[in-house]
C-alpha positions in Angstrom: -0.4 -3.7 58.5 -0.4 -7.3 57.3 2.5 -9.6 58.3 3.2 -13.3 58.1 2.0 -15.1 61.1 2.0 -18.8 62.1 -1.5 -20.1 61.4 -3.6 -21.8 64.1 -3.3 -25.6 64.7 -0.7 -26.3 62.1 -2.0 -24.2 59.2 1.5 -23.0 58.2 2.2 -19.3 57.5 -1.0 -17.3 56.9 -0.8 -13.6 56.2 -3.3 -11.9 58.5 -3.2 -9.0 60.9 -4.5 -8.6 64.5 -7.8 -7.3 63.3 -8.3 -10.4 61.2 -7.2 -12.8 63.8 -9.6 -11.2 66.3 -12.4 -11.3 63.9 -11.9 -15.0 62.9 -11.6 -15.9 66.6 -15.4 -15.4 66.9 -16.0 -18.6 64.9 -15.8 -21.7 67.1 -17.4 -24.1 64.7 -18.3 -24.3 61.0 -21.9 -23.3 61.5 -20.8 -20.0 63.2 -19.2 -19.1 59.8 -22.4 -20.0 58.0 -24.4 -17.8 60.3 -22.2 -14.8 59.5 -22.6 -15.4 55.8 -26.3 -15.7 56.2 -26.5 -12.4 58.0 -24.5 -10.3 55.6 -25.8 -8.7 52.4 -25.7 -10.6 49.1 -23.3 -8.8 46.7 -24.6 -8.8 43.1 -21.8 -6.5 41.8 -19.2 -8.1 39.5 -15.7 -9.0 40.7 -14.4 -11.2 43.5 -13.2 -9.7 46.8 -10.9 -11.3 49.3 -12.1 -12.6 52.7 -10.6 -9.4 54.3 -12.8 -7.2 52.1 -15.9 -9.4 52.9 -15.1 -9.0 56.6 -14.9 -5.2 56.3 -17.8 -4.5 53.9 -20.2 -7.2 55.2 -21.3 -8.4 51.8 -20.5 -11.3 49.5 -21.6 -13.2 46.5 -21.5 -17.0 46.3 -17.9 -17.2 45.2 -16.7 -14.6 47.8 -18.7 -16.5 50.4 -16.9 -19.7 49.6 -13.5 -18.0 49.8 -14.4 -16.4 53.1 -15.7 -19.8 54.4 -12.5 -21.5 53.4 -10.4 -18.8 55.1 -12.4 -19.0 58.3 -12.3 -22.9 58.2 -8.5 -22.6 57.8 -8.3 -20.7 61.1 -10.2 -23.5 62.7 -7.6 -26.0 61.5 -9.1 -27.2 58.3 -7.6 -27.1 54.8 -8.9 -24.1 52.8 -10.9 -26.1 50.2 -13.5 -25.1 47.7 -15.6 -27.0 45.2 -17.0 -25.6 42.0 -20.5 -26.7 40.9 -21.5 -25.9 37.3 -25.1 -25.4 36.2 -26.8 -25.1 32.8 -29.1 -22.2 32.2 -28.4 -21.0 35.7 -25.6 -19.5 37.9 -22.7 -21.7 38.9 -22.2 -22.2 42.7 -19.0 -22.6 44.9 -18.9 -24.1 48.3 -16.3 -24.3 51.1 -15.6 -27.9 52.0 -14.7 -29.4 55.4 -14.5 -32.8 57.1 -15.6 -33.8 60.6 -15.5 -37.4 61.9 -14.5 -38.6 58.4 -17.6 -37.0 56.7 -17.9 -34.0 54.4 -19.9 -30.8 55.1 -20.1 -27.5 53.4 -20.4 -23.7 54.0 -21.9 -21.5 51.3 -23.3 -18.1 50.6 -26.2 -18.1 48.2 -28.8 -15.7 46.9 -31.3 -18.5 47.4 -32.3 -20.2 50.7 -31.6 -23.8 49.8 -27.9 -23.9 48.6 -26.2 -23.0 51.8 -24.9 -25.1 54.8 -24.6 -28.8 54.8 -24.0 -30.8 58.0 -20.8 -33.0 57.9 -22.7 -36.3 57.5 -21.8 -37.2 53.9 -19.3 -40.0 53.4 -18.1 -38.9 49.9 -17.8 -35.7 48.0 -20.4 -36.9 45.5 -22.9 -37.6 48.3 -22.4 -34.0 49.5 -22.8 -32.5 46.1 -26.0 -34.6 45.4 -27.6 -33.2 48.5 -27.8 -29.9 46.5 -29.2 -31.5 43.4 -33.0 -31.3 44.0 -32.6 -27.8 45.4 -30.4 -26.5 42.6 -33.0 -25.0 40.2 -33.6 -21.7 38.4 -36.6 -19.5 38.7 -38.4 -21.6 36.1 -38.0 -24.6 38.4 -35.6 -26.4 36.1 -33.0 -28.5 37.9 -29.8 -27.2 36.5 -26.7 -28.8 38.3 -24.6 -30.7 35.8 -21.1 -31.2 37.3 -18.8 -30.5 40.2 -15.0 -30.1 40.5 -12.3 -31.8 42.4 -11.6 -29.9 45.6 -9.2 -27.0 45.2 -6.8 -26.2 48.0 -6.6 -22.4 48.1 -3.2 -22.5 49.8 -1.8 -22.7 46.3 -2.7 -19.0 46.0 -1.0 -18.0 49.3 1.7 -16.2 47.4 -0.9 -13.9 46.1 -2.3 -13.2 49.6 -5.8 -14.4 48.6 -7.1 -14.0 52.1 -6.2 -10.4 52.6 -5.4 -8.7 49.2 -7.2 -5.7 47.7 -6.7 -7.4 44.3 -9.6 -8.8 42.4 -9.6 -12.6 42.8 -11.2 -13.5 39.5 -8.0 -15.4 38.7 -9.1 -18.1 41.2 -12.3 -18.4 39.1 -10.2 -18.8 36.0 -8.3 -21.6 37.7 -11.5 -23.4 38.6 -12.4 -23.6 34.9 -9.3 -25.7 34.4 -10.0 -28.2 37.2 -11.4 -31.6 36.5 -15.2 -31.7 36.8 -17.4 -34.7 37.3 -20.8 -35.1 35.6 -23.7 -35.7 38.1 -26.2 -37.4 35.9 -26.3 -38.6 32.3 -27.8 -36.5 29.5 -30.6 -39.0 29.1 -31.5 -38.7 32.8 -31.4 -34.9 32.6 -34.0 -34.9 29.8 -36.4 -36.8 32.1 -36.1 -34.6 35.2 -39.2 -33.0 36.6 -39.3 -29.3 37.6 -39.3 -28.2 41.2 -42.8 -27.4 42.5 -44.0 -23.8 42.6 -44.1 -23.7 46.4 -40.5 -24.8 46.6 -39.4 -22.3 44.0 -41.1 -19.5 46.0 -39.4 -20.6 49.3 -36.0 -20.8 47.5 -36.2 -17.3 46.0 -38.3 -15.6 48.7 -35.5 -13.4 50.1 -33.3 -13.3 47.0 -31.7 -10.0 45.8 -33.5 -9.4 42.5 -30.4 -7.9 40.9 -28.5 -11.2 41.7 -31.1 -13.6 40.3 -30.1 -15.4 37.1 -32.5 -14.8 34.3 -32.8 -18.2 32.4 -33.6 -18.7 28.8 -37.1 -20.1 28.4 
């Protein structure tokens, strides 16, 4: 069913079948990919499915959404890049990274409403990551983002058919733990942070899947 094909616009060899090519062809720009991720169900079950499984089952968690976003961006001619963001007393988050006109943007699936798409207007990766900072909080309103990784090019996993496999992709998550991460603020500054307001917390978690909400230590 799946065979090696020449990827679009100089992507190299990408293993994807006709169904997959037809499906990805619906995405003409990065925000089209984000709209798809916003419309599908949040998946709170453990494990990490490939973009093909996400396409078929129409559900994804944050990590699966980033992998899907990277795969879809690849078909638009971008490198399949993801960035890992680590939080304290909260879930970590993963985004798919892209550049337009020399600026960074991001695609993301999230169980909250505020950690998703970012327009490609950020001059550096740190600028992009910090656009999430004030909106990255747990249900107690505590701002929890502590670090972010160097970008990871998922083409390194092409030999394991990460875009189409039935295999659990948790090994990519294991790899992310080995990548260099950069602290976003000092420990002293973190101690002085104020909590997000109650209204903002309600907006953030208003449509969240309860099973997928991180339960922080108080």
